[in-house]
C-alpha positions as a printed Julia matrix, in Angstrom:
360×3 Matrix{Float64}:
  18.35  26.45  -27.55
  16.3   28.88  -25.49
  15.81  28.21  -21.81
  12.67  29.63  -20.26
  14.11  30.67  -16.9
  10.74  31.65  -15.34
   9.29  28.25  -16.28
  12.31  26.5   -14.79
  11.76  28.39  -11.53
   8.06  27.58  -11.67
   8.95  23.9   -11.37
  10.46  24.59   -7.94
   7.23  26.06   -6.6
   5.19  23.21   -8.04
   7.46  20.66   -6.35
   7.3   22.49   -3.01
   3.53  22.66   -3.3
   3.38  18.88   -3.61
   5.5   18.66   -0.45
   3.01  20.92    1.32
   0.24  18.48    0.43
   2.18  15.55    1.87
   3.29  17.38    5.02
   0.33  19.56    6.0
  -2.75  17.79    4.63
  -4.75  15.75    7.14
  -4.96  12.16    5.89
  -7.92  10.75    7.8
  -7.21   9.61   11.36
  -3.46   9.97   10.8
  -3.69  13.75   10.82
  -0.9   15.9     9.42
   2.79  15.1     9.39
   3.53  18.46   11.03
   1.26  20.53   13.25
   2.06  24.15   12.42
  -0.99  25.57   14.14
  -3.17  26.12   11.1
  -4.4   24.46    7.93
  -5.04  25.88    4.48
  -6.93  24.86    1.4
  -3.72  25.67   -0.48
  -1.97  22.84    1.36
  -4.86  20.48    0.63
  -4.67  21.24   -3.1
  -0.92  20.62   -3.35
  -1.61  17.59   -5.54
  -2.31  20.08   -8.33
   1.42  20.73   -8.52
   1.64  17.5   -10.53
  -0.96  18.82  -12.98
   1.15  21.93  -13.44
   4.16  19.7   -14.17
   2.25  17.81  -16.87
   1.23  21.02  -18.67
   4.71  22.48  -18.38
   6.31  19.29  -19.66
   4.09  19.17  -22.74
   4.89  22.8   -23.55
   8.67  22.55  -23.07
   9.06  19.29  -24.97
   6.93  20.51  -27.88
   8.91  23.74  -28.01
  12.27  21.95  -28.02
  11.49  18.86  -30.09
   8.54  19.64  -32.37
   9.94  19.32  -35.92
   9.23  21.86  -38.6
   6.27  21.15  -40.91
   7.16  18.42  -43.41
   9.88  16.94  -41.17
   9.75  14.1   -38.65
  11.06  13.83  -35.11
  14.04  11.56  -34.38
  12.14   9.36  -31.93
  15.22   7.35  -30.91
  17.25  10.4   -30.0
  14.28  11.91  -28.23
  13.74   8.79  -26.1
  17.42   8.53  -25.26
  17.41  12.16  -24.16
  14.35  11.57  -21.97
  15.82   8.42  -20.4
  19.0   10.34  -19.67
  16.93  13.09  -18.09
  14.72  11.11  -15.71
  15.83   7.5   -15.31
  19.13   7.58  -13.35
  17.7    9.53  -10.39
  14.42   7.63  -10.66
  16.24   4.31  -10.37
  18.52   5.45   -7.54
  15.56   6.63   -5.48
  13.54   3.47   -6.18
  16.34   1.16   -5.05
  17.15   3.35   -2.04
  13.5    3.29   -1.01
  13.28  -0.49   -1.5
  16.42  -1.08    0.58
  15.04   1.17    3.32
  11.75  -0.74    3.4
  13.51  -4.11    3.5
  15.91  -2.95    6.22
  13.02  -1.59    8.26
  11.11  -4.84    8.1
  14.16  -6.97    8.9
  15.4   -4.79   11.75
  12.05  -3.91   13.28
  10.39  -7.24   12.41
   7.32  -5.53   10.99
   7.03  -8.03    8.1
   5.17  -5.66    5.8
   6.76  -6.93    2.6
   4.17  -8.27    0.22
   1.53  -5.89    1.57
   0.76  -2.25    0.96
   2.03  -2.48   -2.62
   5.49  -3.72   -1.55
   5.56  -6.73   -3.88
   8.07  -7.99   -6.44
   5.71  -7.54   -9.45
   4.96  -3.98   -8.34
   8.68  -3.26   -8.0
   9.34  -4.63  -11.48
   6.59  -2.46  -13.0
   7.99   0.59  -11.25
  11.53  -0.22  -12.36
  10.28  -0.32  -15.96
   8.28   2.89  -15.36
   5.02   1.13  -16.25
   3.24   1.44  -12.9
   0.97   4.3   -13.99
   0.15   3.06  -17.49
  -3.56   2.79  -16.72
  -6.48   5.11  -16.21
  -5.83   5.3   -12.48
  -4.62   3.04   -9.7
  -2.72   2.71   -6.47
   1.02   3.39   -6.39
   3.62   0.95   -5.13
   7.0    1.41   -3.51
   8.11   5.01   -4.03
   4.55   6.24   -4.42
   5.43   9.66   -5.87
   7.07   8.11   -8.91
   3.69   7.4   -10.49
   3.81  10.8   -12.19
   7.21   9.98  -13.72
   5.75   6.73  -15.05
   2.87   8.71  -16.54
   5.35  11.15  -18.08
   7.19   8.17  -19.58
   3.95   7.26  -21.36
   3.86  10.76  -22.84
   7.48  10.41  -23.99
   6.91   7.06  -25.67
   3.85   8.36  -27.52
   5.12  11.91  -27.97
   4.84  11.76  -31.81
   1.13  10.97  -31.42
   0.6   14.03  -29.22
   2.25  16.13  -31.92
   0.13  14.46  -34.57
  -3.24  15.21  -32.95
  -2.33  18.79  -31.97
  -3.45  21.17  -34.76
  -0.95  23.68  -36.09
  -1.23  27.39  -37.12
  -5.01  27.7   -36.88
  -5.74  29.53  -33.61
  -9.4   28.52  -33.7
  -8.58  24.83  -34.05
  -5.91  25.01  -31.36
  -8.28  26.7   -28.91
 -11.01  24.19  -29.77
  -8.63  21.3   -29.1
  -7.61  22.94  -25.81
 -11.26  23.26  -24.82
 -11.78  19.57  -25.59
  -8.79  18.63  -23.43
 -10.21  20.67  -20.53
 -13.63  19.1   -21.08
 -12.11  15.61  -20.87
 -10.37  16.63  -17.66
 -13.66  17.98  -16.3
 -15.2   14.55  -16.83
 -12.31  12.99  -14.91
 -12.82  15.44  -12.05
 -16.6   14.99  -11.99
 -16.36  11.2   -11.85
 -13.52  11.02   -9.31
 -14.09  10.74   -5.54
 -11.85  13.7    -4.69
 -11.57  15.96   -7.75
  -8.22  15.42   -9.52
  -6.38  13.97   -6.53
  -7.18  10.47   -7.78
  -4.53   7.78   -7.59
  -1.8    7.78  -10.19
  -2.5    7.01  -13.82
  -3.05   8.48  -17.26
  -6.38  10.18  -16.55
  -4.64  13.46  -15.68
  -1.54  13.09  -17.82
  -3.04  12.71  -21.29
  -5.29  15.83  -21.44
  -2.82  18.0   -19.52
   0.26  17.02  -21.51
  -1.72  17.58  -24.7
  -2.76  20.97  -23.35
   0.92  21.86  -22.95
   1.64  20.82  -26.55
  -1.3   22.95  -27.71
   0.08  25.95  -25.83
   3.29  25.6   -27.79
   1.35  25.39  -31.04
  -0.63  28.49  -30.03
   2.59  30.37  -29.35
   3.84  29.28  -32.77
   0.62  30.56  -34.36
   1.12  33.98  -32.74
   4.65  34.93  -33.84
   4.14  38.67  -33.34
   2.52  38.38  -29.95
   4.87  39.4   -27.14
   2.58  38.85  -24.19
   1.44  41.51  -21.76
   2.75  42.34  -18.33
  -0.35  41.41  -16.34
  -0.9   38.02  -18.0
   0.88  35.99  -15.34
  -0.91  37.72  -12.48
  -4.3   37.27  -14.15
  -3.54  33.59  -14.64
  -2.62  33.26  -10.97
  -5.96  34.86  -10.09
  -7.73  32.2   -12.17
  -5.71  29.51  -10.37
  -6.68  30.98   -7.0
 -10.33  31.13   -8.01
 -10.24  27.5    -9.04
  -8.8   26.49   -5.67
 -11.28  28.64   -3.75
 -14.25  27.2    -5.66
 -12.94  23.65   -5.55
 -12.81  23.46   -9.36
  -9.55  21.78  -10.28
 -10.19  22.15  -14.0
 -10.37  25.93  -13.57
  -6.99  25.79  -11.84
  -5.61  23.77  -14.77
  -6.9   26.41  -17.19
  -5.19  29.11  -15.13
  -1.97  27.09  -15.06
  -2.05  26.81  -18.84
  -2.38  30.59  -19.06
   0.49  31.03  -16.6
   2.82  28.77  -18.6
   1.9   30.6   -21.8
   2.44  34.06  -20.33
   5.72  33.21  -18.61
   7.13  31.94  -21.89
   7.29  35.6   -22.95
   9.83  38.0   -21.49
   7.5   40.92  -20.82
   5.38  39.41  -18.07
   5.66  41.11  -14.68
   6.64  37.86  -12.96
   9.53  36.97  -15.25
  12.11  39.16  -13.53
  11.53  37.55  -10.13
  11.35  34.04  -11.53
  14.57  34.6   -13.49
  16.67  34.99  -10.34
  19.68  32.7   -10.55
  19.02  30.96   -7.23
  15.44  30.16   -8.17
  16.47  28.9   -11.6
  19.07  26.6   -10.03
  16.58  25.2    -7.53
  14.14  24.81  -10.42
  16.73  22.63  -12.12
  16.93  20.6    -8.9
  13.14  20.36   -8.58
  12.86  16.92  -10.2
  15.23  15.53   -7.56
  13.29  17.31   -4.81
  10.08  15.7    -6.01
  11.31  12.16   -6.62
  13.43  11.84   -3.44
  10.96  13.44   -1.02
   9.7   10.25    0.63
  13.16   9.04    1.67
  14.13  12.04    3.85
  10.52  12.19    5.07
  10.61   8.63    6.4
  14.13   9.15    7.75
  12.88  12.18    9.65
   9.81  10.35   10.96
  12.03   7.53   12.21
  14.37   9.99   13.94
  11.42  11.83   15.47
  10.16   8.58   16.97
  13.57   7.77   18.47
  14.94  11.18   19.51
  12.81  13.12   21.98
  14.66  16.38   21.27
  13.43  16.28   17.68
   9.87  15.27   18.57
   9.47  18.18   21.01
  10.48  20.86   18.51
   7.68  23.13   17.21
   6.05  21.77   14.08
   7.2   24.66   11.92
  10.82  24.04   13.0
  10.51  20.34   12.23
   9.14  21.17    8.79
  12.0   23.6     8.14
  14.55  20.96    9.13
  12.97  18.39    6.85
  12.84  20.9     4.01
  16.54  21.64    4.42
  17.31  17.91    4.52
  15.2   17.23    1.43
  16.66  20.07   -0.62
  20.2   19.15    0.5
  19.8   15.53   -0.59
  18.19  16.67   -3.84
  21.11  18.98   -4.66
  23.58  16.14   -4.07
  21.53  13.87   -6.35
  21.35  16.59   -8.99
  25.09  17.23   -9.0
  26.32  13.66   -8.43
  23.8   11.62  -10.42
  21.37  13.58  -12.57
  23.74  15.92  -14.45
  26.71  13.6   -15.04
  24.54  10.62  -15.99
  22.53  12.74  -18.42
  25.73  13.78  -20.19
  27.13  10.23  -20.14
  24.02   8.53  -21.53
  23.53  11.1   -24.26
  27.15  10.86  -25.36
  27.24   7.05  -25.26
  23.82   6.31  -26.75
  22.45   9.54  -28.18
  24.81   9.4   -31.16
  25.14  12.62  -33.12
  22.47  14.48  -31.22
  23.52  18.15  -30.78
  24.98  18.81  -27.35
  22.6   21.75  -26.75
  19.67  19.42  -27.15
  21.11  16.62  -25.0
  21.73  19.06  -22.17
  18.43  20.9   -22.48
  16.8   21.48  -19.12
  13.5   19.85  -20.04
C-alpha cells in the first residue's frame, strides 16, 4: 500500500498550527498563553488546521479503502482498523485529563466538577466518541477531542460518503466539490466567527466529502502526473484566504494542496518527504490529542515556580513544545503503535497486515 510521505508530513504542520492558535491567540480578557512580542493572523487562523485534517482524512481513507467498481467495502474490518488507529490514545488522554481535573479540584478545593462541561454525561459521550455528533456545540473534558468524535462519524458512515461521491466523470466530481464548498460557505456565513465555530459536524461533512472527491478526481485522471508548481500555487490560495478572512477559500486551497502533494513531481514533495518530518507526521495525532495535558501542566508549574514564569515568552513556548512533542512520541511508541497492531490482529480477522498498519 502506498504511503504519501508529503501528506504524512503535512499532518505535522497542521497539528502545530492548531497549537499556535491555542498558545498565541488572544482569547478575550484572558489574553494569550505566551507573550512573544507580536501577534499574527496566521496564529489566529490556526483552527483551520482541523479543516485541513478533515480533507486529508477523506482523501487518504478513500484512496486506501475505496473498493473497485462493483465491489463493496468490508465495513467491519474498516471500523476495526479505525478504532485501532484512534481509540487507544484517545481514551488514554481522556482518562488522564479527567484524573487531572479531579485531582486539581480535590487538592486545590476549586470544586469545578459539574460545571464548564465537566459532567458525567459529557464524559460518557466523549468516551463513546459521540460528543460532536451534532451540527455544532460546546466541547467537554478534553476539548480538542471534538474533531476525533467528528471523524468517528465519518468512519461510521464512510460507505455513504463513497456512495454520494461520483466516480470517473470529472465534471460531476468538480460539481460535487463545488457544492461541498458552497455548503461550507453557508456554514461560514452563518457562524459568529467564520469556521472557528464550536465542535460538530458542520465542518466535517463537507470537508471529508471534499477529500473523498479529491481521491475520485485523481482516479479519473490516471495519466495526470501533477506539475511542480501546484503545491506552491495552492499555498498561495491558502494565504489569500487567510489574508481576506475567507475560510472557504483556504479550504479550497487546502484541497488543491492535498491533491498536488499526492503526486511525486510537486516541488514541495522532496522537503516534505524528509524522514524526520514523516516520523513527526506519524506522531501528529498524538501531538494534537494530548496537547491540553502538557499545556495545563506547564501553566500549573508557571504559577508555582517563579523561575519558569520569568522566562521570555518564546522560551516558555519552546519548552512547552518540547514537552508536548516528547509526551506525544512516548504515546505513539508505547500506546498508539502497539495497540493498533494488537487490536487489528485480535479483532480485525484476516485483514491484510499492510492495511491494518496503514498510516491513515
